[in-house]
N, CA, C and O atoms as CSV, one atom per row, in Angstrom:
chain,resi,resn,atom,element,x,y,z
A,1,MET,N,N,-153.751,101.066,48.352
A,1,MET,CA,C,-152.606,101.545,47.754
A,1,MET,C,C,-152.992,102.965,47.150
A,1,MET,O,O,-154.005,103.118,46.468
A,2,ALA,N,N,-152.197,103.885,47.422
A,2,ALA,CA,C,-152.285,105.253,46.831
A,2,ALA,C,C,-151.790,105.328,45.403
A,2,ALA,O,O,-150.778,104.709,45.074
A,3,THR,N,N,-152.451,106.044,44.572
A,3,THR,CA,C,-152.008,106.294,43.154
A,3,THR,C,C,-151.236,107.590,43.204
A,3,THR,O,O,-151.488,108.481,44.015
A,4,TRP,N,N,-150.289,107.648,42.304
A,4,TRP,CA,C,-149.596,108.828,42.145
A,4,TRP,C,C,-150.117,109.706,41.014
A,4,TRP,O,O,-150.360,109.256,39.894
A,5,GLU,N,N,-150.273,110.955,41.353
A,5,GLU,CA,C,-150.849,111.933,40.386
A,5,GLU,C,C,-149.772,112.959,40.164
A,5,GLU,O,O,-149.164,113.428,41.126
A,6,PRO,N,N,-149.508,113.334,38.886
A,6,PRO,CA,C,-148.427,114.475,38.617
A,6,PRO,C,C,-149.081,115.752,39.066
A,6,PRO,O,O,-150.279,116.009,38.940
A,7,ARG,N,N,-148.170,116.517,39.598
A,7,ARG,CA,C,-148.672,117.957,40.022
A,7,ARG,C,C,-148.200,119.036,39.100
A,7,ARG,O,O,-148.699,120.158,39.176
A,8,ASP,N,N,-147.204,118.735,38.181
A,8,ASP,CA,C,-146.854,119.785,37.310
A,8,ASP,C,C,-146.518,119.079,35.936
A,8,ASP,O,O,-146.706,117.872,35.785
A,9,ALA,N,N,-146.021,119.876,34.963
A,9,ALA,CA,C,-145.777,119.433,33.578
A,9,ALA,C,C,-144.611,118.484,33.641
A,9,ALA,O,O,-144.669,117.470,32.946
A,10,VAL,N,N,-143.570,118.699,34.390
A,10,VAL,CA,C,-142.399,117.823,34.441
A,10,VAL,C,C,-142.781,116.431,34.892
A,10,VAL,O,O,-142.386,115.423,34.307
A,11,GLU,N,N,-143.584,116.415,35.982
A,11,GLU,CA,C,-143.947,115.205,36.579
A,11,GLU,C,C,-144.990,114.410,35.534
A,11,GLU,O,O,-145.051,113.181,35.493
A,12,ALA,N,N,-145.683,115.169,34.818
A,12,ALA,CA,C,-146.531,114.538,33.888
A,12,ALA,C,C,-145.759,113.941,32.689
A,12,ALA,O,O,-146.107,112.888,32.155
A,13,ASP,N,N,-144.692,114.671,32.296
A,13,ASP,CA,C,-143.834,114.101,31.222
A,13,ASP,C,C,-143.036,112.891,31.702
A,13,ASP,O,O,-142.729,112.012,30.897
A,14,LEU,N,N,-142.685,112.816,33.010
A,14,LEU,CA,C,-141.964,111.733,33.498
A,14,LEU,C,C,-142.872,110.387,33.589
A,14,LEU,O,O,-142.361,109.268,33.632
A,15,THR,N,N,-144.160,110.598,33.613
A,15,THR,CA,C,-145.071,109.484,33.605
A,15,THR,C,C,-145.020,108.787,32.293
A,15,THR,O,O,-145.311,107.592,32.243
A,16,ALA,N,N,-144.674,109.445,31.230
A,16,ALA,CA,C,-144.653,108.830,29.944
A,16,ALA,C,C,-143.431,107.989,29.634
A,16,ALA,O,O,-143.380,107.280,28.629
A,17,LEU,N,N,-142.358,108.089,30.598
A,17,LEU,CA,C,-141.219,107.259,30.363
A,17,LEU,C,C,-141.450,105.810,30.743
A,17,LEU,O,O,-142.118,105.523,31.736
A,18,ARG,N,N,-140.918,104.925,29.984
A,18,ARG,CA,C,-141.035,103.503,30.262
A,18,ARG,C,C,-140.022,103.159,31.328
A,18,ARG,O,O,-138.948,103.756,31.416
A,19,VAL,N,N,-140.401,102.151,32.162
A,19,VAL,CA,C,-139.685,101.638,33.272
A,19,VAL,C,C,-138.776,100.384,32.668
A,19,VAL,O,O,-139.303,99.455,32.057
A,20,HIS,N,N,-137.445,100.465,32.897
A,20,HIS,CA,C,-136.675,99.271,32.472
A,20,HIS,C,C,-135.954,98.645,33.755
A,20,HIS,O,O,-135.023,99.195,34.343
A,21,ASP,N,N,-136.477,97.502,34.080
A,21,ASP,CA,C,-135.927,96.756,35.282
A,21,ASP,C,C,-135.130,95.572,34.695
A,21,ASP,O,O,-135.454,94.985,33.663
A,22,ALA,N,N,-134.096,95.290,35.428
A,22,ALA,CA,C,-133.284,94.115,35.105
A,22,ALA,C,C,-133.918,92.797,35.569
A,22,ALA,O,O,-134.515,92.724,36.643
A,23,SER,N,N,-133.773,91.754,34.732
A,23,SER,CA,C,-134.374,90.531,35.087
A,23,SER,C,C,-133.751,89.997,36.380
A,23,SER,O,O,-132.600,90.330,36.661
A,24,PRO,N,N,-134.435,89.205,37.162
A,24,PRO,CA,C,-133.916,88.682,38.375
A,24,PRO,C,C,-132.567,87.900,38.217
A,24,PRO,O,O,-131.672,87.940,39.061
A,25,GLU,N,N,-132.514,87.172,37.026
A,25,GLU,CA,C,-131.197,86.494,36.743
A,25,GLU,C,C,-130.053,87.432,36.602
A,25,GLU,O,O,-128.972,87.230,37.156
A,26,ARG,N,N,-130.306,88.452,35.857
A,26,ARG,CA,C,-129.280,89.501,35.545
A,26,ARG,C,C,-128.881,90.094,36.893
A,26,ARG,O,O,-127.697,90.180,37.219
A,27,ALA,N,N,-129.873,90.498,37.666
A,27,ALA,CA,C,-129.556,91.144,38.941
A,27,ALA,C,C,-128.745,90.291,39.875
A,27,ALA,O,O,-127.916,90.811,40.621
A,28,GLU,N,N,-128.974,88.918,39.855
A,28,GLU,CA,C,-128.337,87.966,40.701
A,28,GLU,C,C,-126.802,87.851,40.216
A,28,GLU,O,O,-125.873,87.752,41.018
A,29,ARG,N,N,-126.641,87.875,38.840
A,29,ARG,CA,C,-125.291,87.760,38.243
A,29,ARG,C,C,-124.491,89.037,38.686
A,29,ARG,O,O,-123.341,88.962,39.119
A,30,ILE,N,N,-125.144,90.148,38.553
A,30,ILE,CA,C,-124.374,91.386,38.969
A,30,ILE,C,C,-124.050,91.434,40.429
A,30,ILE,O,O,-122.969,91.892,40.800
A,31,ARG,N,N,-125.014,90.943,41.343
A,31,ARG,CA,C,-124.790,90.844,42.737
A,31,ARG,C,C,-123.603,89.885,42.978
A,31,ARG,O,O,-122.712,90.214,43.761
A,32,ALA,N,N,-123.573,88.735,42.337
A,32,ALA,CA,C,-122.435,87.734,42.520
A,32,ALA,C,C,-121.103,88.366,42.104
A,32,ALA,O,O,-120.113,88.175,42.810
A,33,ARG,N,N,-121.030,89.114,40.988
A,33,ARG,CA,C,-119.798,89.665,40.550
A,33,ARG,C,C,-119.407,90.771,41.532
A,33,ARG,O,O,-118.220,90.839,41.851
A,34,CYS,N,N,-120.279,91.645,42.045
A,34,CYS,CA,C,-119.881,92.606,43.021
A,34,CYS,C,C,-119.402,91.995,44.288
A,34,CYS,O,O,-118.402,92.448,44.845
A,35,ALA,N,N,-120.063,90.994,44.766
A,35,ALA,CA,C,-119.624,90.330,46.008
A,35,ALA,C,C,-118.291,89.754,45.795
A,35,ALA,O,O,-117.512,89.822,46.745
A,36,THR,N,N,-117.893,89.193,44.697
A,36,THR,CA,C,-116.591,88.663,44.396
A,36,THR,C,C,-115.549,89.778,44.422
A,36,THR,O,O,-114.516,89.638,45.076
A,37,VAL,N,N,-115.792,90.821,43.757
A,37,VAL,CA,C,-114.875,91.945,43.697
A,37,VAL,C,C,-114.655,92.541,45.062
A,37,VAL,O,O,-113.529,92.872,45.433
A,38,LEU,N,N,-115.820,92.691,45.873
A,38,LEU,CA,C,-115.623,93.226,47.231
A,38,LEU,C,C,-114.815,92.281,48.127
A,38,LEU,O,O,-113.982,92.741,48.907
A,39,ALA,N,N,-115.047,90.979,48.027
A,39,ALA,CA,C,-114.311,89.967,48.762
A,39,ALA,C,C,-112.796,90.115,48.521
A,39,ALA,O,O,-111.975,90.097,49.438
A,40,ALA,N,N,-112.481,90.264,47.193
A,40,ALA,CA,C,-111.109,90.270,46.777
A,40,ALA,C,C,-110.480,91.588,47.401
A,40,ALA,O,O,-109.417,91.521,48.018
A,41,ARG,N,N,-111.153,92.780,47.230
A,41,ARG,CA,C,-110.639,93.951,47.809
A,41,ARG,C,C,-110.487,93.850,49.347
A,41,ARG,O,O,-109.548,94.406,49.916
A,42,ARG,N,N,-111.366,93.178,49.971
A,42,ARG,CA,C,-111.345,93.138,51.415
A,42,ARG,C,C,-110.076,92.231,51.815
A,42,ARG,O,O,-109.405,92.525,52.804
A,43,LYS,N,N,-109.793,91.197,51.067
A,43,LYS,CA,C,-108.706,90.332,51.328
A,43,LYS,C,C,-107.405,91.057,51.015
A,43,LYS,O,O,-106.434,90.835,51.740
A,44,ALA,N,N,-107.308,91.877,50.029
A,44,ALA,CA,C,-106.142,92.651,49.714
A,44,ALA,C,C,-105.843,93.735,50.825
A,44,ALA,O,O,-104.690,93.950,51.199
A,45,ASN,N,N,-106.865,94.363,51.299
A,45,ASN,CA,C,-106.760,95.331,52.407
A,45,ASN,C,C,-106.359,94.715,53.674
A,45,ASN,O,O,-105.587,95.280,54.450
A,46,GLU,N,N,-106.869,93.570,53.893
A,46,GLU,CA,C,-106.432,92.876,55.180
A,46,GLU,C,C,-105.011,92.514,55.181
A,46,GLU,O,O,-104.274,92.664,56.156
A,47,ALA,N,N,-104.608,91.966,53.893
A,47,ALA,CA,C,-103.191,91.557,53.757
A,47,ALA,C,C,-102.242,92.783,53.927
A,47,ALA,O,O,-101.178,92.662,54.533
A,48,ARG,N,N,-102.637,93.936,53.396
A,48,ARG,CA,C,-101.804,95.089,53.387
A,48,ARG,C,C,-101.770,95.712,54.872
A,48,ARG,O,O,-100.786,96.280,55.346
A,49,ALA,N,N,-102.928,95.528,55.496
A,49,ALA,CA,C,-103.007,96.132,56.966
A,49,ALA,C,C,-102.207,95.130,57.908
A,49,ALA,O,O,-101.740,95.543,58.970
A,50,ALA,N,N,-102.070,93.917,57.540
A,50,ALA,CA,C,-101.371,92.995,58.410
A,50,ALA,C,C,-99.877,93.242,58.454
A,50,ALA,O,O,-99.241,93.016,59.484
A,51,ARG,N,N,-99.310,93.701,57.355
A,51,ARG,CA,C,-97.839,93.985,57.382
A,51,ARG,C,C,-97.626,95.457,57.141
A,51,ARG,O,O,-97.484,95.862,55.987
A,52,PRO,N,N,-97.596,96.250,58.132
A,52,PRO,CA,C,-97.321,97.694,57.974
A,52,PRO,C,C,-95.772,97.865,57.635
A,52,PRO,O,O,-94.918,97.073,58.033
A,53,ALA,N,N,-95.525,98.907,56.913
A,53,ALA,CA,C,-94.213,99.211,56.535
A,53,ALA,C,C,-93.346,99.443,57.709
A,53,ALA,O,O,-93.759,100.119,58.651
A,54,ALA,N,N,-92.127,98.901,57.703
A,54,ALA,CA,C,-91.188,98.995,58.874
A,54,ALA,C,C,-90.756,100.450,59.138
A,54,ALA,O,O,-90.569,100.878,60.276
A,55,TRP,N,N,-90.611,101.169,58.041
A,55,TRP,CA,C,-90.112,102.600,58.199
A,55,TRP,C,C,-91.131,103.472,58.857
A,55,TRP,O,O,-90.824,104.434,59.561
A,56,ARG,N,N,-92.393,103.088,58.593
A,56,ARG,CA,C,-93.454,104.027,59.313
A,56,ARG,C,C,-93.509,103.852,60.800
A,56,ARG,O,O,-93.964,104.747,61.512
A,57,ALA,N,N,-93.030,102.654,61.318
A,57,ALA,CA,C,-93.053,102.411,62.715
A,57,ALA,C,C,-92.238,103.454,63.489
A,57,ALA,O,O,-92.570,103.827,64.614
A,58,TRP,N,N,-91.150,103.912,62.837
A,58,TRP,CA,C,-90.223,104.852,63.601
A,58,TRP,C,C,-90.254,106.196,62.934
A,58,TRP,O,O,-89.923,107.179,63.597
A,59,LEU,N,N,-90.621,106.327,61.687
A,59,LEU,CA,C,-90.551,107.665,61.033
A,59,LEU,C,C,-91.645,108.625,61.483
A,59,LEU,O,O,-91.400,109.817,61.663
A,60,GLU,N,N,-92.870,108.091,61.665
A,60,GLU,CA,C,-93.962,108.999,62.112
A,60,GLU,C,C,-93.778,109.547,63.533
A,60,GLU,O,O,-93.928,110.750,63.746
A,61,PRO,N,N,-93.466,108.716,64.474
A,61,PRO,CA,C,-93.180,109.314,65.875
A,61,PRO,C,C,-92.091,110.295,65.866
A,61,PRO,O,O,-92.164,111.353,66.492
A,62,ALA,N,N,-90.932,109.896,65.051
A,62,ALA,CA,C,-89.805,110.843,65.047
A,62,ALA,C,C,-90.081,112.121,64.455
A,62,ALA,O,O,-89.561,113.146,64.896
A,63,LEU,N,N,-90.934,112.117,63.401
A,63,LEU,CA,C,-91.315,113.316,62.709
A,63,LEU,C,C,-92.267,114.209,63.679
A,63,LEU,O,O,-92.103,115.424,63.785
A,64,ALA,N,N,-93.190,113.553,64.317
A,64,ALA,CA,C,-93.982,114.205,65.394
A,64,ALA,C,C,-93.201,114.843,66.505
A,64,ALA,O,O,-93.426,115.980,66.920
A,65,LEU,N,N,-92.247,114.021,66.972
A,65,LEU,CA,C,-91.406,114.559,68.037
A,65,LEU,C,C,-90.506,115.690,67.536
A,65,LEU,O,O,-90.327,116.624,68.318
A,66,GLY,N,N,-89.933,115.730,66.370
A,66,GLY,CA,C,-89.172,116.778,65.816
A,66,GLY,C,C,-90.031,117.996,65.664
A,66,GLY,O,O,-89.595,119.069,66.081
A,67,LEU,N,N,-91.282,117.923,65.071
A,67,LEU,CA,C,-92.053,118.996,64.885
A,67,LEU,C,C,-92.420,119.690,66.305
A,67,LEU,O,O,-92.350,120.902,66.514
A,68,GLY,N,N,-92.797,118.769,67.183
A,68,GLY,CA,C,-93.096,119.253,68.564
A,68,GLY,C,C,-91.948,120.071,69.155
A,68,GLY,O,O,-92.183,121.141,69.717
A,69,ALA,N,N,-90.740,119.594,69.038
A,69,ALA,CA,C,-89.573,120.175,69.558
A,69,ALA,C,C,-89.300,121.614,68.858
A,69,ALA,O,O,-88.889,122.583,69.496
A,70,LEU,N,N,-89.556,121.631,67.575
A,70,LEU,CA,C,-89.400,122.964,66.873
A,70,LEU,C,C,-90.390,123.884,67.309
A,70,LEU,O,O,-90.045,125.056,67.464
A,71,TYR,N,N,-91.583,123.543,67.538
A,71,TYR,CA,C,-92.746,124.396,68.107
A,71,TYR,C,C,-92.314,124.905,69.463
A,71,TYR,O,O,-92.391,126.106,69.722
A,72,LEU,N,N,-91.861,124.022,70.333
A,72,LEU,CA,C,-91.542,124.482,71.669
A,72,LEU,C,C,-90.318,125.387,71.686
A,72,LEU,O,O,-90.251,126.322,72.483
A,73,ALA,N,N,-89.397,125.131,70.855
A,73,ALA,CA,C,-88.209,125.967,70.774
A,73,ALA,C,C,-88.525,127.354,70.294
A,73,ALA,O,O,-87.961,128.330,70.788
A,74,GLU,N,N,-89.435,127.458,69.319
A,74,GLU,CA,C,-89.873,128.734,68.848
A,74,GLU,C,C,-90.690,129.395,69.872
A,74,GLU,O,O,-90.531,130.605,70.029
A,75,ALA,N,N,-91.561,128.748,70.602
A,75,ALA,CA,C,-92.326,129.333,71.669
A,75,ALA,C,C,-91.441,129.895,72.726
A,75,ALA,O,O,-91.708,130.999,73.200
A,76,VAL,N,N,-90.399,129.212,73.132
A,76,VAL,CA,C,-89.463,129.665,74.202
A,76,VAL,C,C,-88.695,130.839,73.603
A,76,VAL,O,O,-88.498,131.829,74.307
A,77,THR,N,N,-88.270,130.793,72.405
A,77,THR,CA,C,-87.489,131.918,71.801
A,77,THR,C,C,-88.393,133.172,71.783
A,77,THR,O,O,-87.904,134.266,72.063
A,78,ARG,N,N,-89.628,133.049,71.480
A,78,ARG,CA,C,-90.472,134.226,71.382
A,78,ARG,C,C,-90.762,134.798,72.733
A,78,ARG,O,O,-90.810,136.014,72.919
A,79,ALA,N,N,-90.971,133.841,73.748
A,79,ALA,CA,C,-91.196,134.270,75.159
A,79,ALA,C,C,-89.906,135.078,75.703
A,79,ALA,O,O,-90.038,136.105,76.368
A,80,LEU,N,N,-88.790,134.591,75.403
A,80,LEU,CA,C,-87.574,135.200,75.865
A,80,LEU,C,C,-87.457,136.494,75.174
A,80,LEU,O,O,-87.069,137.450,75.845
A,81,ALA,N,N,-87.752,136.674,73.860
A,81,ALA,CA,C,-87.731,137.998,73.186
A,81,ALA,C,C,-88.629,138.936,73.786
A,81,ALA,O,O,-88.324,140.128,73.729
A,82,VAL,N,N,-89.694,138.586,74.353
A,82,VAL,CA,C,-90.737,139.484,75.029
A,82,VAL,C,C,-90.142,140.061,76.220
A,82,VAL,O,O,-90.282,141.261,76.456
A,83,TYR,N,N,-89.466,139.267,77.009
A,83,TYR,CA,C,-88.885,139.668,78.365
A,83,TYR,C,C,-87.507,140.424,78.267
A,83,TYR,O,O,-87.001,140.882,79.291
A,84,ARG,N,N,-86.897,140.557,77.035
A,84,ARG,CA,C,-85.700,141.305,76.931
A,84,ARG,C,C,-85.795,142.719,76.964
A,84,ARG,O,O,-84.779,143.408,76.876
């Protein structure tokens, strides 16, 4: 096992700091709480994804089609203006 040796004053000062580790019981409690919260979020996201909004089913394609039509109309208008 290699030992760590400080190379400058900052690293030497860092060696003086105490290490605070959580007990295994506390770490397990935190892990369990996090797993519970993540499972609840996952369940909520799956429920939300399962039922998409009805208006989005037709609004997004209609908006894309409308913007595409405006772009093409402007392109044709400018092309005709060049040839006049």
